[in-house]
VEXVOVEX-718630 format. One record per residue (C-alpha): residue number from 1; residue in three letters; x, y, z. Coordinates in steps of 0.05 Angstrom, whole numbers. Each point is the difference from the previous one (the first is absolute). Layout:
<guvos>
{num->NUM residuo->ALA X->X Y->Y Z->Z}
...
</guvos>
This chain:
<guvos>
{num->1 residuo->MET X->-338 Y->-349 Z->-188}
{num->2 residuo->GLY X->57 Y->-38 Z->-10}
{num->3 residuo->ASP X->38 Y->-42 Z->51}
{num->4 residuo->GLY X->-29 Y->42 Z->55}
{num->5 residuo->PHE X->14 Y->71 Z->-24}
{num->6 residuo->ILE X->-51 Y->54 Z->-35}
{num->7 residuo->GLU X->22 Y->-1 Z->-75}
{num->8 residuo->VAL X->-8 Y->73 Z->-34}
{num->9 residuo->PRO X->16 Y->-10 Z->-82}
{num->10 residuo->ASP X->34 Y->65 Z->-26}
{num->11 residuo->GLY X->32 Y->-13 Z->-72}
{num->12 residuo->GLU X->50 Y->-44 Z->1}
{num->13 residuo->THR X->1 Y->3 Z->71}
{num->14 residuo->LEU X->-35 Y->-44 Z->49}
{num->15 residuo->TRP X->-4 Y->30 Z->72}
{num->16 residuo->ARG X->-2 Y->-37 Z->54}
{num->17 residuo->PHE X->-18 Y->18 Z->72}
{num->18 residuo->GLU X->6 Y->-26 Z->69}
{num->19 residuo->PRO X->-62 Y->7 Z->31}
{num->20 residuo->ASP X->3 Y->-22 Z->68}
{num->21 residuo->PHE X->66 Y->64 Z->2}
{num->22 residuo->MET X->-48 Y->41 Z->-44}
{num->23 residuo->ARG X->-62 Y->-9 Z->62}
{num->24 residuo->SER X->39 Y->6 Z->54}
{num->25 residuo->ASN X->14 Y->45 Z->42}
{num->26 residuo->TRP X->75 Y->14 Z->-6}
{num->27 residuo->SER X->29 Y->65 Z->19}
{num->28 residuo->CYS X->77 Y->27 Z->2}
{num->29 residuo->ILE X->10 Y->10 Z->69}
{num->30 residuo->TRP X->70 Y->30 Z->-11}
{num->31 residuo->GLY X->16 Y->36 Z->66}
{num->32 residuo->ARG X->-56 Y->-30 Z->34}
{num->33 residuo->GLY X->41 Y->-64 Z->19}
{num->34 residuo->CYS X->24 Y->-23 Z->-69}
{num->35 residuo->LYS X->61 Y->-41 Z->18}
{num->36 residuo->GLY X->34 Y->21 Z->-59}
{num->37 residuo->ILE X->53 Y->-46 Z->-44}
{num->38 residuo->LEU X->56 Y->-12 Z->41}
{num->39 residuo->ASP X->15 Y->-63 Z->37}
{num->40 residuo->TYR X->-32 Y->25 Z->70}
{num->41 residuo->SER X->-62 Y->41 Z->9}
{num->42 residuo->ALA X->16 Y->72 Z->-9}
{num->43 residuo->GLU X->-67 Y->34 Z->11}
{num->44 residuo->ASP X->41 Y->66 Z->29}
{num->45 residuo->LEU X->41 Y->6 Z->-62}
{num->46 residuo->GLN X->-58 Y->14 Z->-38}
{num->47 residuo->GLN X->38 Y->-27 Z->-61}
{num->48 residuo->GLY X->-57 Y->-45 Z->-33}
{num->49 residuo->CYS X->19 Y->-30 Z->-62}
{num->50 residuo->CYS X->50 Y->57 Z->-17}
{num->51 residuo->SER X->60 Y->-35 Z->37}
{num->52 residuo->VAL X->36 Y->-20 Z->-65}
{num->53 residuo->GLY X->-27 Y->54 Z->-45}
{num->54 residuo->ALA X->-33 Y->2 Z->-62}
{num->55 residuo->GLU X->6 Y->-42 Z->-57}
{num->56 residuo->LEU X->-17 Y->34 Z->-66}
{num->57 residuo->THR X->-24 Y->-30 Z->-55}
{num->58 residuo->ASP X->26 Y->32 Z->-65}
{num->59 residuo->VAL X->43 Y->62 Z->-23}
{num->60 residuo->GLU X->-63 Y->39 Z->-6}
{num->61 residuo->GLU X->-23 Y->-6 Z->69}
{num->62 residuo->ALA X->73 Y->17 Z->17}
{num->63 residuo->MET X->-3 Y->62 Z->-32}
{num->64 residuo->THR X->-71 Y->10 Z->21}
{num->65 residuo->VAL X->19 Y->2 Z->80}
{num->66 residuo->SER X->65 Y->39 Z->-13}
{num->67 residuo->ALA X->-45 Y->56 Z->-39}
{num->68 residuo->LEU X->-41 Y->3 Z->63}
{num->69 residuo->ALA X->51 Y->-9 Z->54}
{num->70 residuo->SER X->33 Y->61 Z->-23}
{num->71 residuo->THR X->-63 Y->42 Z->11}
{num->72 residuo->ILE X->-20 Y->-33 Z->76}
{num->73 residuo->PRO X->7 Y->60 Z->49}
{num->74 residuo->SER X->58 Y->-1 Z->44}
{num->75 residuo->GLU X->-40 Y->12 Z->62}
{num->76 residuo->LEU X->-48 Y->-74 Z->-18}
{num->77 residuo->TRP X->72 Y->-34 Z->-12}
{num->78 residuo->GLN X->41 Y->-16 Z->52}
{num->79 residuo->HIS X->57 Y->-49 Z->-42}
{num->80 residuo->ALA X->8 Y->56 Z->-55}
{num->81 residuo->SER X->67 Y->18 Z->12}
{num->82 residuo->HIS X->16 Y->-74 Z->-15}
{num->83 residuo->VAL X->-12 Y->9 Z->-70}
{num->84 residuo->ASP X->69 Y->-2 Z->-34}
{num->85 residuo->ALA X->29 Y->-22 Z->-71}
{num->86 residuo->ASN X->-41 Y->-67 Z->-2}
{num->87 residuo->ASP X->-70 Y->54 Z->13}
{num->88 residuo->VAL X->-44 Y->-47 Z->33}
{num->89 residuo->PHE X->19 Y->-62 Z->-17}
{num->90 residuo->SER X->55 Y->-56 Z->30}
{num->91 residuo->ASP X->46 Y->-2 Z->-58}
{num->92 residuo->GLY X->4 Y->19 Z->-67}
{num->93 residuo->ALA X->-50 Y->-51 Z->-24}
{num->94 residuo->ARG X->-58 Y->36 Z->27}
{num->95 residuo->SER X->-40 Y->-62 Z->20}
{num->96 residuo->ASN X->-5 Y->10 Z->74}
{num->97 residuo->THR X->-7 Y->74 Z->40}
{num->98 residuo->LYS X->53 Y->5 Z->53}
{num->99 residuo->VAL X->-3 Y->-24 Z->63}
{num->100 residuo->VAL X->23 Y->54 Z->55}
{num->101 residuo->ASP X->9 Y->-21 Z->74}
{num->102 residuo->GLY X->-36 Y->-69 Z->-8}
{num->103 residuo->ALA X->-63 Y->27 Z->-44}
{num->104 residuo->CYS X->-19 Y->32 Z->-62}
{num->105 residuo->ILE X->28 Y->76 Z->-23}
{num->106 residuo->PHE X->-72 Y->15 Z->-6}
{num->107 residuo->LEU X->-9 Y->-26 Z->76}
{num->108 residuo->ASN X->-20 Y->62 Z->60}
{num->109 residuo->ARG X->10 Y->-29 Z->64}
{num->110 residuo->PRO X->-48 Y->8 Z->50}
{num->111 residuo->GLY X->16 Y->72 Z->38}
{num->112 residuo->PHE X->15 Y->33 Z->-59}
{num->113 residuo->ALA X->-34 Y->72 Z->-7}
{num->114 residuo->GLY X->-32 Y->-13 Z->-70}
{num->115 residuo->GLY X->-29 Y->-69 Z->13}
{num->116 residuo->ALA X->24 Y->-68 Z->8}
{num->117 residuo->GLY X->-18 Y->-42 Z->-65}
{num->118 residuo->CYS X->26 Y->-1 Z->-71}
{num->119 residuo->ALA X->23 Y->71 Z->-23}
{num->120 residuo->LEU X->-25 Y->-14 Z->-69}
{num->121 residuo->HIS X->-79 Y->-18 Z->24}
{num->122 residuo->LEU X->10 Y->65 Z->50}
{num->123 residuo->ALA X->14 Y->35 Z->-60}
{num->124 residuo->ALA X->-52 Y->-24 Z->-40}
{num->125 residuo->ASP X->-49 Y->16 Z->44}
{num->126 residuo->ASP X->30 Y->82 Z->12}
{num->127 residuo->ALA X->-6 Y->-3 Z->-74}
{num->128 residuo->GLY X->-68 Y->-18 Z->-4}
{num->129 residuo->GLU X->13 Y->-65 Z->-39}
{num->130 residuo->SER X->-6 Y->-70 Z->4}
{num->131 residuo->PRO X->60 Y->-51 Z->43}
{num->132 residuo->ILE X->2 Y->-42 Z->-59}
{num->133 residuo->ASP X->7 Y->46 Z->-44}
{num->134 residuo->TRP X->59 Y->12 Z->40}
{num->135 residuo->LYS X->30 Y->-61 Z->33}
{num->136 residuo->PRO X->35 Y->-58 Z->-37}
{num->137 residuo->SER X->-52 Y->-56 Z->-20}
{num->138 residuo->VAL X->28 Y->-50 Z->53}
{num->139 residuo->CYS X->-19 Y->48 Z->59}
{num->140 residuo->TRP X->-76 Y->22 Z->-17}
{num->141 residuo->GLN X->-19 Y->-65 Z->-23}
{num->142 residuo->LEU X->32 Y->-48 Z->55}
{num->143 residuo->PRO X->-35 Y->-32 Z->37}
{num->144 residuo->VAL X->-41 Y->-20 Z->-70}
{num->145 residuo->ARG X->47 Y->-40 Z->-49}
{num->146 residuo->VAL X->-12 Y->-23 Z->-73}
{num->147 residuo->ASP X->28 Y->-65 Z->-28}
{num->148 residuo->TRP X->3 Y->9 Z->-79}
{num->149 residuo->ALA X->-1 Y->-67 Z->-41}
{num->150 residuo->MET X->-5 Y->-11 Z->-81}
{num->151 residuo->GLN X->-48 Y->-58 Z->-12}
{num->152 residuo->PRO X->-1 Y->-44 Z->-62}
{num->153 residuo->ASP X->-57 Y->30 Z->-37}
{num->154 residuo->GLY X->32 Y->73 Z->4}
{num->155 residuo->VAL X->-34 Y->33 Z->62}
{num->156 residuo->GLU X->41 Y->23 Z->54}
{num->157 residuo->HIS X->-29 Y->-17 Z->78}
{num->158 residuo->ALA X->23 Y->51 Z->47}
{num->159 residuo->THR X->-22 Y->-21 Z->63}
{num->160 residuo->VAL X->-15 Y->48 Z->61}
{num->161 residuo->ARG X->14 Y->-28 Z->68}
{num->162 residuo->ARG X->24 Y->14 Z->67}
{num->163 residuo->TRP X->75 Y->12 Z->6}
{num->164 residuo->SER X->25 Y->-64 Z->46}
{num->165 residuo->ARG X->65 Y->-14 Z->37}
{num->166 residuo->ALA X->20 Y->-39 Z->-55}
{num->167 residuo->ASP X->2 Y->51 Z->-51}
{num->168 residuo->TRP X->61 Y->29 Z->40}
{num->169 residuo->GLY X->35 Y->-55 Z->-17}
{num->170 residuo->ASP X->61 Y->-36 Z->48}
{num->171 residuo->GLU X->-4 Y->62 Z->39}
{num->172 residuo->GLY X->-76 Y->-7 Z->18}
{num->173 residuo->GLU X->13 Y->-58 Z->42}
{num->174 residuo->THR X->34 Y->38 Z->53}
{num->175 residuo->MET X->-36 Y->64 Z->-5}
{num->176 residuo->ALA X->-51 Y->29 Z->57}
{num->177 residuo->TRP X->-50 Y->9 Z->-59}
{num->178 residuo->CYS X->-70 Y->4 Z->21}
{num->179 residuo->CYS X->-37 Y->41 Z->-56}
{num->180 residuo->THR X->-42 Y->-55 Z->-34}
{num->181 residuo->GLU X->7 Y->-60 Z->35}
{num->182 residuo->GLU X->-15 Y->16 Z->78}
{num->183 residuo->ALA X->-62 Y->27 Z->28}
{num->184 residuo->GLU X->29 Y->66 Z->19}
{num->185 residuo->ALA X->-15 Y->41 Z->-62}
{num->186 residuo->TYR X->-68 Y->-28 Z->-10}
{num->187 residuo->VAL X->-33 Y->55 Z->33}
{num->188 residuo->GLY X->-25 Y->47 Z->-57}
{num->189 residuo->THR X->-72 Y->29 Z->-2}
{num->190 residuo->GLN X->0 Y->-16 Z->-70}
{num->191 residuo->PRO X->4 Y->-54 Z->-48}
{num->192 residuo->VAL X->64 Y->5 Z->-39}
{num->193 residuo->VAL X->-35 Y->10 Z->-65}
{num->194 residuo->ASP X->-28 Y->66 Z->26}
{num->195 residuo->SER X->67 Y->22 Z->49}
{num->196 residuo->LEU X->47 Y->-11 Z->-58}
{num->197 residuo->ALA X->-46 Y->17 Z->-57}
{num->198 residuo->GLU X->58 Y->50 Z->-21}
{num->199 residuo->GLU X->47 Y->-56 Z->-6}
{num->200 residuo->LEU X->-42 Y->-47 Z->-31}
{num->201 residuo->ALA X->-24 Y->46 Z->-54}
{num->202 residuo->GLY X->72 Y->21 Z->-12}
{num->203 residuo->ILE X->24 Y->-80 Z->-7}
{num->204 residuo->SER X->-55 Y->-26 Z->-47}
{num->205 residuo->GLY X->-31 Y->59 Z->-31}
{num->206 residuo->GLN X->-69 Y->40 Z->19}
{num->207 residuo->HIS X->-43 Y->-41 Z->-38}
{num->208 residuo->VAL X->30 Y->-64 Z->25}
{num->209 residuo->TYR X->-16 Y->27 Z->72}
{num->210 residuo->VAL X->-66 Y->14 Z->-16}
{num->211 residuo->GLU X->-11 Y->-74 Z->-23}
{num->212 residuo->LEU X->34 Y->-25 Z->67}
{num->213 residuo->ARG X->-47 Y->32 Z->40}
{num->214 residuo->ARG X->-60 Y->-22 Z->-39}
{num->215 residuo->LYS X->24 Y->-66 Z->10}
{num->216 residuo->LEU X->12 Y->8 Z->63}
{num->217 residuo->GLY X->-66 Y->27 Z->15}
{num->218 residuo->VAL X->21 Y->62 Z->20}
{num->219 residuo->PRO X->-29 Y->39 Z->-63}
{num->220 residuo->ALA X->2 Y->72 Z->29}
{num->221 residuo->ILE X->66 Y->29 Z->7}
{num->222 residuo->ALA X->13 Y->28 Z->71}
{num->223 residuo->LYS X->37 Y->77 Z->11}
{num->224 residuo->ARG X->57 Y->-17 Z->23}
{num->225 residuo->PRO X->5 Y->30 Z->80}
{num->226 residuo->GLN X->38 Y->72 Z->2}
{num->227 residuo->GLY X->73 Y->-4 Z->27}
{num->228 residuo->THR X->20 Y->-78 Z->-25}
</guvos>
């Protein structure tokens, strides 16, 4: 373990995991007191981190999101009518999802008959598929962040840690953000290595995830509770 991180080599990549976060009882509190990322606490809006839309990593991800969006049943998507010449994106660059009425085009607001929350997530559940396969990577990975850094020896370090206020840039200084740096979200009933099992395996690969569990001293892969 180097610099306090748990290290798992994988070919030309060295995965480095923040152990305190992996062992913590962090849990997403969207809809349960999450303050959001505006410059004031907005628990009642239930926007979570969706206020600025979702940044897409590349053209392929944008194409996938666009294709899946076209299959979402209208009863599960409050703002489907806002799809226009730019599709679900903010402009022709297709690098960010459109913001509608102060939040991502996919975010159903509280009180919507089809359910509040991400329409992509709801549609994935409805189709019996994993939301990870439907949602933009930034959405399903948050609050996990991966810092990539190539080393002189040709081995790339992938440091997996909790997202911080500083990661939002200058905007983070005034955000009501409480996600990983305040006590409010550390209320889960499982350690992160269990509760975010699918996400961590999706980020690093299943074999790296299994080795992470072994090094954390939790060799048995726990079953994810239904409904989460």
